[in-house]
C-alpha positions as CSV (number, residue, x, y, z in Angstrom):
1,M,91.2,58.0,66.4
2,G,91.4,55.2,69.0
3,K,93.7,53.2,66.8
4,V,96.0,56.2,66.2
5,T,96.1,56.9,69.9
6,R,97.1,53.3,70.8
7,T,99.7,53.2,67.9
8,G,101.3,56.3,69.4
9,E,101.3,54.9,72.8
10,W,103.1,51.7,71.4
11,V,105.7,53.8,69.6
12,S,106.4,55.7,72.7
13,K,106.8,52.5,74.7
14,C,109.2,51.1,72.2
15,R,111.2,54.2,72.3
16,R,111.4,53.9,76.0
17,R,112.4,50.3,75.8
18,R,115.4,51.2,73.6
19,E,116.3,54.3,75.8
20,P,119.3,53.6,78.0
21,P,118.7,53.8,81.7
22,E,120.9,56.9,82.1
23,A,118.8,58.9,79.6
24,S,115.7,58.0,81.5
25,V,117.3,59.2,84.8
26,K,118.5,62.4,83.1
27,R,115.0,63.1,81.7
28,G,113.5,62.7,85.2
29,A,116.1,64.9,86.8
30,I,115.4,67.6,84.2
31,A,111.6,67.4,85.1
32,S,112.1,67.7,88.6
33,H,114.5,70.3,88.5
34,G,112.0,72.4,86.2
35,A,109.5,72.0,88.8
36,D,111.8,73.3,91.5
37,L,112.5,76.4,89.1
38,Y,108.9,77.0,88.6
39,W,108.2,77.0,92.5
40,L,111.2,79.4,93.0
41,A,110.0,81.8,90.2
42,F,106.3,81.7,91.5
43,L,107.4,82.3,95.2
44,L,109.3,85.5,93.8
45,T,106.7,86.8,91.3
46,G,103.5,85.5,92.8
47,C,102.4,84.9,89.0
48,R,101.9,81.5,87.5
49,E,102.0,82.5,83.9
50,L,105.0,84.6,84.3
51,S,106.8,82.0,86.2
52,I,106.3,79.4,83.4
53,D,107.8,81.9,80.9
54,I,110.8,82.5,83.1
55,V,111.6,78.8,83.6
56,A,111.2,78.1,79.8
57,D,113.8,80.8,79.2
58,A,116.1,79.5,81.9
59,V,115.9,76.0,80.7
60,A,116.3,77.0,77.1
61,S,119.6,78.9,78.0
62,D,121.2,75.6,79.2
63,D,123.2,73.3,77.0
64,Q,121.2,70.2,77.3
65,S,123.5,68.3,74.9
66,N,126.2,68.5,77.6
67,A,126.9,65.2,79.3
68,F,127.1,67.0,82.6
69,F,124.0,69.1,82.0
70,V,122.0,67.8,84.9
71,S,124.7,68.4,87.6
72,R,125.9,71.7,86.2
73,M,122.5,73.3,85.4
74,R,121.1,73.5,88.9
75,P,123.2,76.5,90.4
76,W,123.3,78.5,87.2
77,S,119.6,78.0,86.1
78,R,118.4,78.9,89.5
79,W,120.5,82.2,89.3
80,I,119.0,82.8,85.9
81,V,115.4,82.3,87.3
82,I,116.0,84.7,90.2
83,T,117.6,87.4,88.0
84,K,114.7,87.2,85.5
85,A,112.0,87.0,88.2
86,V,113.5,90.1,90.0
87,A,113.7,92.0,86.7
88,A,110.0,91.2,85.9
89,I,108.7,92.6,89.1
90,R,111.1,95.6,89.5
91,D,108.2,98.1,89.9
92,E,106.6,96.0,92.6
93,L,109.7,95.3,94.4
94,A,110.5,99.2,94.4
95,A,107.2,100.1,95.9
96,S,107.4,97.4,98.5
97,A,110.9,98.6,99.3
98,R,109.6,102.1,100.1
99,R,106.9,100.7,102.2
100,T,109.6,98.6,104.1
101,M,111.8,101.7,104.6
102,L,108.8,103.7,106.1
103,S,107.8,100.7,108.3
104,R,107.7,101.1,112.1
105,E,109.6,99.1,114.7
106,D,108.0,96.5,116.8
107,Q,109.5,93.7,118.7
108,T,106.3,92.1,120.2
109,S,104.7,90.5,117.1
110,W,106.6,87.2,117.1
111,P,104.3,84.2,118.0
112,R,105.0,83.2,121.8
113,W,103.8,79.5,121.2
114,W,103.5,77.0,118.4
115,P,100.3,74.8,118.2
116,V,101.0,71.2,119.3
117,G,100.7,68.9,116.2
118,H,100.7,71.8,113.9
119,E,102.0,70.5,110.5
120,V,104.0,72.7,108.2
121,T,103.4,71.5,104.6
122,K,104.9,72.7,101.3
123,A,101.5,74.2,100.4
124,R,101.3,76.0,103.7
125,I,104.8,77.3,103.3
126,E,103.8,78.6,99.7
127,K,100.7,80.3,101.0
128,A,102.6,81.9,104.0
129,L,105.3,83.2,101.7
130,L,102.9,84.6,99.2
131,A,100.9,86.5,101.9
132,I,104.0,88.6,102.7
133,D,104.7,91.8,100.9
134,V,106.9,91.3,98.0
135,F,110.2,92.8,98.9
136,P,110.4,91.2,102.4
137,R,109.4,87.9,100.8
138,A,112.2,88.3,98.3
139,A,114.7,89.1,101.0
140,V,113.8,85.9,102.9
141,L,113.8,83.8,99.7
142,L,117.2,84.9,98.7
143,L,118.9,85.2,102.0
144,V,117.3,82.3,103.8
145,F,116.1,79.7,101.2
146,E,118.7,80.3,98.4
147,R,121.6,81.3,100.8
148,V,122.5,84.4,98.5
149,Q,125.3,86.5,100.0
150,L,124.0,89.7,101.5
151,A,126.0,91.9,99.2
152,D,124.8,90.1,96.1
153,A,121.1,90.2,97.2
154,A,121.4,94.0,97.9
155,T,122.9,94.4,94.4
156,L,120.2,92.3,92.8
157,L,117.4,94.0,94.7
158,D,118.9,97.6,94.1
159,C,119.0,98.5,97.8
160,D,121.5,98.9,100.7
161,S,122.3,96.1,102.9
162,S,120.6,97.7,105.9
163,L,117.4,97.8,104.0
164,I,117.5,94.2,103.0
165,K,118.4,93.1,106.5
166,K,115.3,95.1,107.8
167,A,113.2,93.2,105.0
168,Q,114.6,89.9,106.0
169,A,113.6,90.5,109.7
170,I,110.0,91.6,108.6
171,G,109.6,88.7,106.2
172,L,110.8,86.1,108.8
173,R,108.4,87.5,111.5
174,E,105.6,87.4,109.0
175,L,106.5,83.9,107.8
176,T,106.5,82.6,111.4
177,V,103.1,84.3,112.3
178,Y,101.4,82.7,109.4
179,L,103.0,79.3,109.9
180,A,102.1,79.3,113.5
181,G,98.4,80.0,112.5
182,N,98.3,83.3,114.3
183,R,97.0,85.0,111.2
184,N,94.6,83.8,108.4
185,L,96.5,82.9,105.4
186,T,93.6,84.4,103.1
187,E,94.5,87.8,104.7
188,P,97.0,89.9,102.9
189,A,100.1,91.0,104.7
190,P,99.9,94.6,106.3
191,A,100.5,97.3,103.8
192,Q,103.2,98.7,106.0
193,P,104.7,95.8,108.0
194,L,106.5,96.6,111.3
195,E,110.2,96.0,111.7
196,F,111.8,93.4,114.1
197,T,115.4,94.3,114.8
198,Q,117.3,91.0,114.3
199,A,121.0,90.4,114.6
200,T,122.4,89.4,111.2
201,N,125.9,88.4,110.3
């Protein structure tokens, strides 16, 4: 078994030696992009297994034989991941949208200070986003992180623009509260988050 393993490693090394530099760069770019797609799907769905399936489908739908694959796949595959993720959690989004619609208004919940030396890591951003109810979280991810147009996001989430702007405001407030350390990240977001009225173009 040890000999077979060493032989396999040797063959792999030989193949890499014969591989042109641009192929190695392309392979690395594809792997990196796949990780980004997985994180996007996970932040939307909150489910690791489902996110893996979504990314696998998105990558398989691209033409990897195309010479311009690496540069062209990014915007299109991200949109595929977004649409598949939203479709997979449609029921959860609808229930969360109803909670958002019924939520009360409050303009006093934003943190008034930021802890000195408080580090915001990717892991903390992930935990903070996942602590937010799914519909406001999707609104923040689409409008702020992915810069999707408001009309497109409203169509994708099957709601009117006023509701998604309300969800965005709620989500941004919750995200800021969590990142500032004003709420324990192990605690779930309120079942009926309060609205913060925020000007949006």
